[in-house]
Every structure is written in C-alpha cells, then in structure tokens.
N, CA, C, O and the ligand as a Tripos MOL2 file, in Angstrom:
@<TRIPOS>MOLECULE
protein
  273   271    69     0     0
PROTEIN
NO_CHARGES

@<TRIPOS>ATOM
      1 N           0.8450   -1.2060    0.0000 N.3       1 MET1
      2 CA          0.0000    0.0000    0.0000 C.3       1 MET1
      3 C           0.8830    1.2600    0.0000 C.2       1 MET1
      4 O           1.7870    1.4010    0.8230 O.2       1 MET1
      5 N           0.6030    2.1440   -0.9190 N.am      2 VAL2
      6 CA          1.4100    3.3650   -1.0260 C.3       2 VAL2
      7 C           0.7870    4.4610   -0.1740 C.2       2 VAL2
      8 O          -0.4170    4.7120   -0.2350 O.2       2 VAL2
      9 N           1.6260    5.1010    0.6120 N.am      3 ILE3
     10 CA          1.1690    6.2080    1.4450 C.3       3 ILE3
     11 C           1.7930    7.5020    0.9290 C.2       3 ILE3
     12 O           3.0160    7.6310    0.8680 O.2       3 ILE3
     13 N           0.9500    8.4450    0.5610 N.am      4 ASP4
     14 CA          1.4430    9.6950   -0.0120 C.3       4 ASP4
     15 C           2.3740   10.4480    0.9280 C.2       4 ASP4
     16 O           3.2870   11.1390    0.4750 O.2       4 ASP4
     17 N           2.1500   10.3190    2.2320 N.am      5 GLU5
     18 CA          2.9600   11.0690    3.2050 C.3       5 GLU5
     19 C           4.4350   10.6920    3.1260 C.2       5 GLU5
     20 O           5.3010   11.5090    3.4380 O.2       5 GLU5
     21 N           4.7250    9.4650    2.7120 N.am      6 ASN6
     22 CA          6.1200    9.0530    2.6070 C.3       6 ASN6
     23 C           6.9030    9.9510    1.6530 C.2       6 ASN6
     24 O           8.0840   10.2260    1.8680 O.2       6 ASN6
     25 N           6.2440   10.3910    0.6230 N.am      7 ARG7
     26 CA          6.9160   11.2590   -0.3470 C.3       7 ARG7
     27 C           7.2320   12.6220    0.2950 C.2       7 ARG7
     28 O           8.3110   13.1780    0.0890 O.2       7 ARG7
     29 N           6.2910   13.1420    1.0630 N.am      8 LEU8
     30 CA          6.5190   14.4130    1.7500 C.3       8 LEU8
     31 C           7.6810   14.3020    2.7280 C.2       8 LEU8
     32 O           8.5400   15.1820    2.7870 O.2       8 LEU8
     33 N           7.7010   13.2240    3.4870 N.am      9 PHE9
     34 CA          8.7550   13.0660    4.4830 C.3       9 PHE9
     35 C          10.1200   12.9860    3.8110 C.2       9 PHE9
     36 O          11.0800   13.5960    4.2810 O.2       9 PHE9
     37 N          10.2110   12.2420    2.7220 N.am     10 SER10
     38 CA         11.5010   12.0720    2.0710 C.3      10 SER10
     39 C          12.0080   13.3920    1.4930 C.2      10 SER10
     40 O          13.2170   13.6050    1.3930 O.2      10 SER10
     41 N          11.0890   14.2750    1.1130 N.am     11 GLU11
     42 CA         11.5130   15.5740    0.6060 C.3      11 GLU11
     43 C          11.9290   16.4990    1.7450 C.2      11 GLU11
     44 O          12.8890   17.2570    1.6120 O.2      11 GLU11
     45 N          11.2170   16.4380    2.8490 N.am     12 GLU12
     46 CA         11.4860   17.3740    3.9380 C.3      12 GLU12
     47 C          12.7040   16.9920    4.7680 C.2      12 GLU12
     48 O          13.2660   17.8340    5.4680 O.2      12 GLU12
     49 N          13.1110   15.7370    4.6970 N.am     13 GLU13
     50 CA         14.2380   15.3410    5.5330 C.3      13 GLU13
     51 C          15.5530   15.9370    5.0440 C.2      13 GLU13
     52 O          16.5820   15.8150    5.7080 O.2      13 GLU13
     53 N          15.5130   16.5790    3.8800 N.am     14 LYS14
     54 CA         16.7150   17.2250    3.3750 C.3      14 LYS14
     55 C          17.0290   18.5090    4.1510 C.2      14 LYS14
     56 O          18.1750   18.9590    4.1820 O.2      14 LYS14
     57 N          16.0160   19.0870    4.7690 N.am     15 MET15
     58 CA         16.2070   20.3230    5.5210 C.3      15 MET15
     59 C          15.6600   20.1420    6.9310 C.2      15 MET15
     60 O          14.7090   19.3910    7.1450 O.2      15 MET15
     61 N          16.2730   20.8440    7.9000 N.am     16 PRO16
     62 CA         15.7710   20.7340    9.2720 C.3      16 PRO16
     63 C          14.3740   21.3260    9.3980 C.2      16 PRO16
     64 O          14.0670   22.3930    8.8670 O.2      16 PRO16
     65 N          13.5520   20.5940   10.1180 N.am     17 LEU17
     66 CA         12.1700   21.0160   10.3040 C.3      17 LEU17
     67 C          11.9670   21.3880   11.7680 C.2      17 LEU17
     68 O          12.2100   20.5760   12.6610 O.2      17 LEU17
     69 N          11.5300   22.5950   12.0050 N.am     18 TYR18
     70 CA         11.3340   23.0790   13.3650 C.3      18 TYR18
     71 C           9.8440   23.2110   13.6490 C.2      18 TYR18
     72 O           9.0530   23.6150   12.7960 O.2      18 TYR18
     73 N           9.4940   22.8550   14.8780 N.am     19 GLU19
     74 CA          8.0870   22.9300   15.2710 C.3      19 GLU19
     75 C           7.9440   23.9760   16.3700 C.2      19 GLU19
     76 O           8.7340   24.0170   17.3130 O.2      19 GLU19
     77 N           6.9360   24.8080   16.2350 N.am     20 TYR20
     78 CA          6.7190   25.8980   17.1800 C.3      20 TYR20
     79 C           5.2820   25.8880   17.6960 C.2      20 TYR20
     80 O           4.3570   25.4240   17.0300 O.2      20 TYR20
     81 N           5.1370   26.4150   18.9010 N.am     21 GLU21
     82 CA          3.7950   26.6590   19.4370 C.3      21 GLU21
     83 C           3.6560   28.1380   19.7070 C.2      21 GLU21
     84 O           4.4800   28.7240   20.4090 O.2      21 GLU21
     85 N           2.6240   28.7470   19.1580 N.am     22 CYS22
     86 CA          2.3610   30.1560   19.3930 C.3      22 CYS22
     87 C           1.8500   30.3310   20.8260 C.2      22 CYS22
     88 O           0.9100   29.6570   21.2490 O.2      22 CYS22
     89 N           2.4820   31.2440   21.5640 N.am     23 GLN23
     90 CA          2.0580   31.4770   22.9420 C.3      23 GLN23
     91 C           0.8280   32.3690   23.0150 C.2      23 GLN23
     92 O           0.2070   32.4970   24.0700 O.2      23 GLN23
     93 N           0.4830   32.9770   21.9020 N.am     24 ASN24
     94 CA         -0.6600   33.8710   21.8740 C.3      24 ASN24
     95 C          -1.9540   33.1190   21.5480 C.2      24 ASN24
     96 O          -2.9430   33.2330   22.2720 O.2      24 ASN24
     97 N          -1.9380   32.3460   20.4490 N.am     25 CYS25
     98 CA         -3.1690   31.6670   20.0290 C.3      25 CYS25
     99 C          -3.0640   30.1480   20.1820 C.2      25 CYS25
    100 O          -4.0030   29.4180   19.8670 O.2      25 CYS25
    101 N          -1.8920   29.6760   20.6760 N.am     26 LYS26
    102 CA         -1.6740   28.2500   20.9540 C.3      26 LYS26
    103 C          -1.6390   27.3800   19.7060 C.2      26 LYS26
    104 O          -1.7200   26.1540   19.7930 O.2      26 LYS26
    105 N          -1.5180   28.0090   18.5550 N.am     27 LYS27
    106 CA         -1.4270   27.2290   17.3240 C.3      27 LYS27
    107 C          -0.0400   26.5920   17.2190 C.2      27 LYS27
    108 O           0.9700   27.2400   17.4980 O.2      27 LYS27
    109 N           0.0010   25.3370   16.8210 N.am     28 ILE28
    110 CA          1.2720   24.6630   16.5870 C.3      28 ILE28
    111 C           1.5430   24.6260   15.0860 C.2      28 ILE28
    112 O           0.6920   24.2140   14.2970 O.2      28 ILE28
    113 N           2.7340   25.0610   14.7100 N.am     29 PHE29
    114 CA          3.0720   25.0880   13.2880 C.3      29 PHE29
    115 C           4.5170   24.6710   13.0960 C.2      29 PHE29
    116 O           5.3230   24.7310   14.0240 O.2      29 PHE29
    117 N           4.8320   24.2520   11.8920 N.am     30 THR30
    118 CA          6.1880   23.8240   11.5830 C.3      30 THR30
    119 C           6.7780   24.7230   10.5090 C.2      30 THR30
    120 O           6.0750   25.2190    9.6280 O.2      30 THR30
    121 N           8.0950   24.9210   10.6060 N.am     31 GLU31
    122 CA          8.7950   25.7220    9.6130 C.3      31 GLU31
    123 C          10.0590   24.9930    9.2000 C.2      31 GLU31
    124 O          10.7550   24.4240   10.0410 O.2      31 GLU31
    125 N          10.3570   25.0070    7.9260 N.am     32 VAL32
    126 CA         11.6330   24.4950    7.4510 C.3      32 VAL32
    127 C          12.5740   25.6860    7.3110 C.2      32 VAL32
    128 O          12.3450   26.5860    6.5030 O.2      32 VAL32
    129 N          13.6370   25.6740    8.1130 N.am     33 LEU33
    130 CA         14.5290   26.8200    8.1650 C.3      33 LEU33
    131 C          15.9640   26.4050    7.8950 C.2      33 LEU33
    132 O          16.3660   25.2860    8.2150 O.2      33 LEU33
    133 N          16.7220   27.2950    7.3130 N.am     34 THR34
    134 CA         18.1620   27.0970    7.2790 C.3      34 THR34
    135 C          18.7050   27.4130    8.6700 C.2      34 THR34
    136 O          18.0170   28.0260    9.4850 O.2      34 THR34
    137 N          19.9390   26.9950    8.9370 N.am     35 LEU35
    138 CA         20.5180   27.2660   10.2530 C.3      35 LEU35
    139 C          20.5850   28.7620   10.5260 C.2      35 LEU35
    140 O          20.3410   29.1960   11.6520 O.2      35 LEU35
    141 N          20.9120   29.5550    9.5080 N.am     36 LYS36
    142 CA         20.9990   31.0110    9.7050 C.3      36 LYS36
    143 C          19.6440   31.5910   10.0840 C.2      36 LYS36
    144 O          19.5520   32.4460   10.9650 O.2      36 LYS36
    145 N          18.6040   31.1290    9.4250 N.am     37 GLU37
    146 CA         17.2650   31.6320    9.7400 C.3      37 GLU37
    147 C          16.8710   31.2450   11.1550 C.2      37 GLU37
    148 O          16.2530   32.0230   11.8810 O.2      37 GLU37
    149 N          17.2420   30.0160   11.5350 N.am     38 HIS38
    150 CA         16.8960   29.5390   12.8640 C.3      38 HIS38
    151 C          17.6340   30.3210   13.9360 C.2      38 HIS38
    152 O          17.0580   30.6720   14.9650 O.2      38 HIS38
    153 N          18.9270   30.5970   13.6920 N.am     39 GLU39
    154 CA         19.7240   31.3290   14.6790 C.3      39 GLU39
    155 C          19.2230   32.7560   14.8440 C.2      39 GLU39
    156 O          19.2940   33.3270   15.9320 O.2      39 GLU39
    157 N          18.7260   33.3170   13.7750 N.am     40 ARG40
    158 CA         18.1940   34.6770   13.8450 C.3      40 ARG40
    159 C          16.9840   34.7190   14.7730 C.2      40 ARG40
    160 O          16.7560   35.7100   15.4670 O.2      40 ARG40
    161 N          16.2100   33.6300   14.7780 N.am     41 GLY41
    162 CA         15.1400   33.4790   15.7490 C.3      41 GLY41
    163 C          13.9750   34.4160   15.5830 C.2      41 GLY41
    164 O          13.2370   34.6760   16.5340 O.2      41 GLY41
    165 N          13.8030   34.9280   14.3760 N.am     42 GLU42
    166 CA         12.6800   35.8340   14.1640 C.3      42 GLU42
    167 C          11.5120   35.0730   13.5660 C.2      42 GLU42
    168 O          11.2020   35.1960   12.3810 O.2      42 GLU42
    169 N          10.8800   34.2910   14.4080 N.am     43 MET43
    170 CA          9.7750   33.4610   13.9410 C.3      43 MET43
    171 C           8.4510   34.0750   14.3680 C.2      43 MET43
    172 O           8.2790   34.4510   15.5280 O.2      43 MET43
    173 N           7.5410   34.1730   13.4540 N.am     44 ALA44
    174 CA          6.2230   34.7260   13.7590 C.3      44 ALA44
    175 C           5.1490   33.6990   13.4510 C.2      44 ALA44
    176 O           5.2680   32.9130   12.5120 O.2      44 ALA44
    177 N           4.1100   33.7200   14.2500 N.am     45 CYS45
    178 CA          2.9940   32.7980   14.0620 C.3      45 CYS45
    179 C           2.2980   33.0940   12.7270 C.2      45 CYS45
    180 O           1.9480   34.2430   12.4570 O.2      45 CYS45
    181 N           2.0960   32.0660   11.8900 N.am     46 PRO46
    182 CA          1.4300   32.2810   10.6020 C.3      46 PRO46
    183 C          -0.0590   32.5530   10.7580 C.2      46 PRO46
    184 O          -0.7220   32.9960    9.8200 O.2      46 PRO46
    185 N          -0.5780   32.2830   11.9520 N.am     47 SER47
    186 CA         -2.0140   32.4360   12.1770 C.3      47 SER47
    187 C          -2.3590   33.8400   12.6670 C.2      47 SER47
    188 O          -3.2500   34.4960   12.1280 O.2      47 SER47
    189 N          -1.6340   34.2950   13.7080 N.am     48 CYS48
    190 CA         -1.9730   35.5850   14.3060 C.3      48 CYS48
    191 C          -0.8560   36.6090   14.1750 C.2      48 CYS48
    192 O          -1.0550   37.7850   14.4770 O.2      48 CYS48
    193 N           0.3280   36.1690   13.7260 N.am     49 GLY49
    194 CA          1.4170   37.1030   13.5050 C.3      49 GLY49
    195 C           2.2390   37.4060   14.7430 C.2      49 GLY49
    196 O           3.1850   38.1910   14.6760 O.2      49 GLY49
    197 N           1.8970   36.7970   15.8780 N.am     50 SER50
    198 CA          2.6310   37.0320   17.1090 C.3      50 SER50
    199 C           4.0300   36.4330   17.0290 C.2      50 SER50
    200 O           4.2260   35.3740   16.4340 O.2      50 SER50
    201 N           4.9980   37.1150   17.6300 N.am     51 LYS51
    202 CA          6.3540   36.5690   17.6950 C.3      51 LYS51
    203 C           6.6020   35.8490   19.0160 C.2      51 LYS51
    204 O           7.7190   35.4170   19.2980 O.2      51 LYS51
    205 N           5.5630   35.7260   19.8150 N.am     52 GLU52
    206 CA          5.6600   34.9890   21.0740 C.3      52 GLU52
    207 C           5.4910   33.5030   20.7880 C.2      52 GLU52
    208 O           4.4680   32.9070   21.1230 O.2      52 GLU52
    209 N           6.5000   32.9180   20.1680 N.am     53 VAL53
    210 CA          6.4280   31.5050   19.8150 C.3      53 VAL53
    211 C           7.4920   30.7320   20.5700 C.2      53 VAL53
    212 O           8.5730   31.2450   20.8570 O.2      53 VAL53
    213 N           7.1630   29.4870   20.8860 N.am     54 ARG54
    214 CA          8.0770   28.6300   21.6280 C.3      54 ARG54
    215 C           8.4190   27.4310   20.7530 C.2      54 ARG54
    216 O           7.5410   26.8100   20.1550 O.2      54 ARG54
    217 N           9.7170   27.1150   20.6880 N.am     55 GLN55
    218 CA         10.1120   25.9820   19.8600 C.3      55 GLN55
    219 C           9.8370   24.6750   20.5820 C.2      55 GLN55
    220 O          10.1210   24.5330   21.7720 O.2      55 GLN55
    221 N           9.2840   23.7290   19.8500 N.am     56 LEU56
    222 CA          9.0160   22.4050   20.3860 C.3      56 LEU56
    223 C          10.0460   21.4290   19.8410 C.2      56 LEU56
    224 O          10.7730   21.7330   18.8950 O.2      56 LEU56
    225 N          10.0950   20.2720   20.4430 N.am     57 ILE57
    226 CA         10.9460   19.2170   19.9120 C.3      57 ILE57
    227 C          10.2750   18.6260   18.6780 C.2      57 ILE57
    228 O           9.1480   18.1370   18.7490 O.2      57 ILE57
    229 N          10.9640   18.6720   17.5630 N.am     58 SER58
    230 CA         10.3740   18.1240   16.3450 C.3      58 SER58
    231 C          10.4470   16.6090   16.3390 C.2      58 SER58
    232 O          11.5130   16.0350   16.5640 O.2      58 SER58
    233 N           9.3170   15.9560   16.0840 N.am     59 PRO59
    234 CA          9.3230   14.4960   16.0260 C.3      59 PRO59
    235 C          10.0690   13.9790   14.8090 C.2      59 PRO59
    236 O          10.4360   12.8040   14.7660 O.2      59 PRO59
    237 N          10.3000   14.8280   13.8250 N.am     60 PHE60
    238 CA         10.9160   14.3750   12.5850 C.3      60 PHE60
    239 C          12.4280   14.2520   12.7170 C.2      60 PHE60
    240 O          13.0590   13.5360   11.9390 O.2      60 PHE60
    241 N          13.0180   14.9410   13.6920 N.am     61 ILE61
    242 CA         14.4620   14.8310   13.8730 C.3      61 ILE61
    243 C          14.7920   14.3290   15.2690 C.2      61 ILE61
    244 O          15.8930   14.5450   15.7750 O.2      61 ILE61
    245 N          13.8290   13.6580   15.8850 N.am     62 ALA62
    246 CA         14.0520   13.1290   17.2110 C.3      62 ALA62
    247 C          15.0370   11.9660   17.1660 C.2      62 ALA62
    248 O          15.0940   11.2220   16.1870 O.2      62 ALA62
    249 N          15.8110   11.8210   18.2390 N.am     63 HIS63
    250 CA         16.7280   10.6960   18.3270 C.3      63 HIS63
    251 C          15.9450    9.4020   18.5430 C.2      63 HIS63
    252 O          14.7770    9.4210   18.9290 O.2      63 HIS63
    253 N          16.5930    8.3200   18.2950 N.am     64 THR64
    254 CA         15.9730    7.0150   18.5270 C.3      64 THR64
    255 C          15.5790    6.8890   19.9990 C.2      64 THR64
    256 O          16.3750    7.1490   20.9010 O.2      64 THR64
    257 N          14.3530    6.4930   20.2080 N.am     65 ALA65
    258 CA         13.8530    6.3970   21.5730 C.3      65 ALA65
    259 C          14.6670    5.3760   22.3820 C.2      65 ALA65
    260 O          15.0630    4.3250   21.8790 O.2      65 ALA65
    261 N          14.8940    5.7200   23.6240 N.am     66 SER66
    262 CA         15.6260    4.7930   24.4820 C.3      66 SER66
    263 C          14.7970    3.5450   24.7500 C.2      66 SER66
    264 O          13.5720    3.6050   24.8560 O.2      66 SER66
    265 N          15.4730    2.4360   24.8570 N.am     67 LYS67
    266 CA         14.7660    1.1730   25.0800 C.3      67 LYS67
    267 C          14.1900    1.0990   26.4840 C.2      67 LYS67
    268 O          14.7830    1.5920   27.4440 O.2      67 LYS67
    269 N          13.0630    0.4950   26.5820 N.am     68 THR68
    270 CA         12.4290    0.3650   27.9010 C.3      68 THR68
    271 C          12.4540   -1.0760   28.3510 C.2      68 THR68
    272 O          11.9680   -1.3920   29.4370 O.2      68 THR68
    273 ZN         -0.5810   32.7700   16.9560 Zn       69 ZN69
@<TRIPOS>BOND
     1     1     2 1
     2     2     3 1
     3     3     4 2
     4     3     5 am
     5     5     6 1
     6     6     7 1
     7     7     8 2
     8     7     9 am
     9     9    10 1
    10    10    11 1
    11    11    12 2
    12    11    13 am
    13    13    14 1
    14    14    15 1
    15    15    16 2
    16    15    17 am
    17    17    18 1
    18    18    19 1
    19    19    20 2
    20    19    21 am
    21    21    22 1
    22    22    23 1
    23    23    24 2
    24    23    25 am
    25    25    26 1
    26    26    27 1
    27    27    28 2
    28    27    29 am
    29    29    30 1
    30    30    31 1
    31    31    32 2
    32    31    33 am
    33    33    34 1
    34    34    35 1
    35    35    36 2
    36    35    37 am
    37    37    38 1
    38    38    39 1
    39    39    40 2
    40    39    41 am
    41    41    42 1
    42    42    43 1
    43    43    44 2
    44    43    45 am
    45    45    46 1
    46    46    47 1
    47    47    48 2
    48    47    49 am
    49    49    50 1
    50    50    51 1
    51    51    52 2
    52    51    53 am
    53    53    54 1
    54    54    55 1
    55    55    56 2
    56    55    57 am
    57    57    58 1
    58    58    59 1
    59    59    60 2
    60    59    61 am
    61    61    62 1
    62    62    63 1
    63    63    64 2
    64    63    65 am
    65    65    66 1
    66    66    67 1
    67    67    68 2
    68    67    69 am
    69    69    70 1
    70    70    71 1
    71    71    72 2
    72    71    73 am
    73    73    74 1
    74    74    75 1
    75    75    76 2
    76    75    77 am
    77    77    78 1
    78    78    79 1
    79    79    80 2
    80    79    81 am
    81    81    82 1
    82    82    83 1
    83    83    84 2
    84    83    85 am
    85    85    86 1
    86    86    87 1
    87    87    88 2
    88    87    89 am
    89    89    90 1
    90    90    91 1
    91    91    92 2
    92    91    93 am
    93    93    94 1
    94    94    95 1
    95    95    96 2
    96    95    97 am
    97    97    98 1
    98    98    99 1
    99    99   100 2
   100    99   101 am
   101   101   102 1
   102   102   103 1
   103   103   104 2
   104   103   105 am
   105   105   106 1
   106   106   107 1
   107   107   108 2
   108   107   109 am
   109   109   110 1
   110   110   111 1
   111   111   112 2
   112   111   113 am
   113   113   114 1
   114   114   115 1
   115   115   116 2
   116   115   117 am
   117   117   118 1
   118   118   119 1
   119   119   120 2
   120   119   121 am
   121   121   122 1
   122   122   123 1
   123   123   124 2
   124   123   125 am
   125   125   126 1
   126   126   127 1
   127   127   128 2
   128   127   129 am
   129   129   130 1
   130   130   131 1
   131   131   132 2
   132   131   133 am
   133   133   134 1
   134   134   135 1
   135   135   136 2
   136   135   137 am
   137   137   138 1
   138   138   139 1
   139   139   140 2
   140   139   141 am
   141   141   142 1
   142   142   143 1
   143   143   144 2
   144   143   145 am
   145   145   146 1
   146   146   147 1
   147   147   148 2
   148   147   149 am
   149   149   150 1
   150   150   151 1
   151   151   152 2
   152   151   153 am
   153   153   154 1
   154   154   155 1
   155   155   156 2
   156   155   157 am
   157   157   158 1
   158   158   159 1
   159   159   160 2
   160   159   161 am
   161   161   162 1
   162   162   163 1
   163   163   164 2
   164   163   165 am
   165   165   166 1
   166   166   167 1
   167   167   168 2
   168   167   169 am
   169   169   170 1
   170   170   171 1
   171   171   172 2
   172   171   173 am
   173   173   174 1
   174   174   175 1
   175   175   176 2
   176   175   177 am
   177   177   178 1
   178   178   179 1
   179   179   180 2
   180   179   181 am
   181   181   182 1
   182   182   183 1
   183   183   184 2
   184   183   185 am
   185   185   186 1
   186   186   187 1
   187   187   188 2
   188   187   189 am
   189   189   190 1
   190   190   191 1
   191   191   192 2
   192   191   193 am
   193   193   194 1
   194   194   195 1
   195   195   196 2
   196   195   197 am
   197   197   198 1
   198   198   199 1
   199   199   200 2
   200   199   201 am
   201   201   202 1
   202   202   203 1
   203   203   204 2
   204   203   205 am
   205   205   206 1
   206   206   207 1
   207   207   208 2
   208   207   209 am
   209   209   210 1
   210   210   211 1
   211   211   212 2
   212   211   213 am
   213   213   214 1
   214   214   215 1
   215   215   216 2
   216   215   217 am
   217   217   218 1
   218   218   219 1
   219   219   220 2
   220   219   221 am
   221   221   222 1
   222   222   223 1
   223   223   224 2
   224   223   225 am
   225   225   226 1
   226   226   227 1
   227   227   228 2
   228   227   229 am
   229   229   230 1
   230   230   231 1
   231   231   232 2
   232   231   233 am
   233   233   234 1
   234   234   235 1
   235   235   236 2
   236   235   237 am
   237   237   238 1
   238   238   239 1
   239   239   240 2
   240   239   241 am
   241   241   242 1
   242   242   243 1
   243   243   244 2
   244   243   245 am
   245   245   246 1
   246   246   247 1
   247   247   248 2
   248   247   249 am
   249   249   250 1
   250   250   251 1
   251   251   252 2
   252   251   253 am
   253   253   254 1
   254   254   255 1
   255   255   256 2
   256   255   257 am
   257   257   258 1
   258   258   259 1
   259   259   260 2
   260   259   261 am
   261   261   262 1
   262   262   263 1
   263   263   264 2
   264   263   265 am
   265   265   266 1
   266   266   267 1
   267   267   268 2
   268   267   269 am
   269   269   270 1
   270   270   271 1
   271   271   272 2
@<TRIPOS>SUBSTRUCTURE
     1 MET1         2 RESIDUE 1 A MET
     2 VAL2         6 RESIDUE 1 A VAL
     3 ILE3        10 RESIDUE 1 A ILE
     4 ASP4        14 RESIDUE 1 A ASP
     5 GLU5        18 RESIDUE 1 A GLU
     6 ASN6        22 RESIDUE 1 A ASN
     7 ARG7        26 RESIDUE 1 A ARG
     8 LEU8        30 RESIDUE 1 A LEU
     9 PHE9        34 RESIDUE 1 A PHE
    10 SER10       38 RESIDUE 1 A SER
    11 GLU11       42 RESIDUE 1 A GLU
    12 GLU12       46 RESIDUE 1 A GLU
    13 GLU13       50 RESIDUE 1 A GLU
    14 LYS14       54 RESIDUE 1 A LYS
    15 MET15       58 RESIDUE 1 A MET
    16 PRO16       62 RESIDUE 1 A PRO
    17 LEU17       66 RESIDUE 1 A LEU
    18 TYR18       70 RESIDUE 1 A TYR
    19 GLU19       74 RESIDUE 1 A GLU
    20 TYR20       78 RESIDUE 1 A TYR
    21 GLU21       82 RESIDUE 1 A GLU
    22 CYS22       86 RESIDUE 1 A CYS
    23 GLN23       90 RESIDUE 1 A GLN
    24 ASN24       94 RESIDUE 1 A ASN
    25 CYS25       98 RESIDUE 1 A CYS
    26 LYS26      102 RESIDUE 1 A LYS
    27 LYS27      106 RESIDUE 1 A LYS
    28 ILE28      110 RESIDUE 1 A ILE
    29 PHE29      114 RESIDUE 1 A PHE
    30 THR30      118 RESIDUE 1 A THR
    31 GLU31      122 RESIDUE 1 A GLU
    32 VAL32      126 RESIDUE 1 A VAL
    33 LEU33      130 RESIDUE 1 A LEU
    34 THR34      134 RESIDUE 1 A THR
    35 LEU35      138 RESIDUE 1 A LEU
    36 LYS36      142 RESIDUE 1 A LYS
    37 GLU37      146 RESIDUE 1 A GLU
    38 HIS38      150 RESIDUE 1 A HIS
    39 GLU39      154 RESIDUE 1 A GLU
    40 ARG40      158 RESIDUE 1 A ARG
    41 GLY41      162 RESIDUE 1 A GLY
    42 GLU42      166 RESIDUE 1 A GLU
    43 MET43      170 RESIDUE 1 A MET
    44 ALA44      174 RESIDUE 1 A ALA
    45 CYS45      178 RESIDUE 1 A CYS
    46 PRO46      182 RESIDUE 1 A PRO
    47 SER47      186 RESIDUE 1 A SER
    48 CYS48      190 RESIDUE 1 A CYS
    49 GLY49      194 RESIDUE 1 A GLY
    50 SER50      198 RESIDUE 1 A SER
    51 LYS51      202 RESIDUE 1 A LYS
    52 GLU52      206 RESIDUE 1 A GLU
    53 VAL53      210 RESIDUE 1 A VAL
    54 ARG54      214 RESIDUE 1 A ARG
    55 GLN55      218 RESIDUE 1 A GLN
    56 LEU56      222 RESIDUE 1 A LEU
    57 ILE57      226 RESIDUE 1 A ILE
    58 SER58      230 RESIDUE 1 A SER
    59 PRO59      234 RESIDUE 1 A PRO
    60 PHE60      238 RESIDUE 1 A PHE
    61 ILE61      242 RESIDUE 1 A ILE
    62 ALA62      246 RESIDUE 1 A ALA
    63 HIS63      250 RESIDUE 1 A HIS
    64 THR64      254 RESIDUE 1 A THR
    65 ALA65      258 RESIDUE 1 A ALA
    66 SER66      262 RESIDUE 1 A SER
    67 LYS67      266 RESIDUE 1 A LYS
    68 THR68      270 RESIDUE 1 A THR
    69 ZN69       273 GROUP 0 **** ****
C-alpha cells in the first residue's frame, strides 16, 4: 500500500524542520529553516502574527527512543 505522506517526508528530511507553538493563540506550526534563519530566531505565528512563539521538539528529527 502506497502512502502519499512518505513522499513528503523524504523531501522534507533534506532540511531541518522546526516545530513551534504560538504562545498567543496556541497554534502549533512547523517551519523548514536554514541554520541562519533559525539562529536569527525571528519566527512569527502564521495564524496571528505574534512573535511569542516557543520551539518544540520536532518528532521528525528526534533521536531514537531509548529502550524500555
Ligand atoms: Zn498565533
């Protein structure tokens, strides 16, 4: 069975994907940024435009889960 999402993932893994939560409207959004863009840290919520955003741990670049 072919899953379309696999194609998206394979394209996005070429660039770091950052996940943010807006502290104003609580919207969670993801951005693909270069390292320079990320270091600049000028991220604004695409929904409300607030710059009060908090970076989350992206599941797409998470390390292998520790064994239990
Ligand atoms: Zn917002």
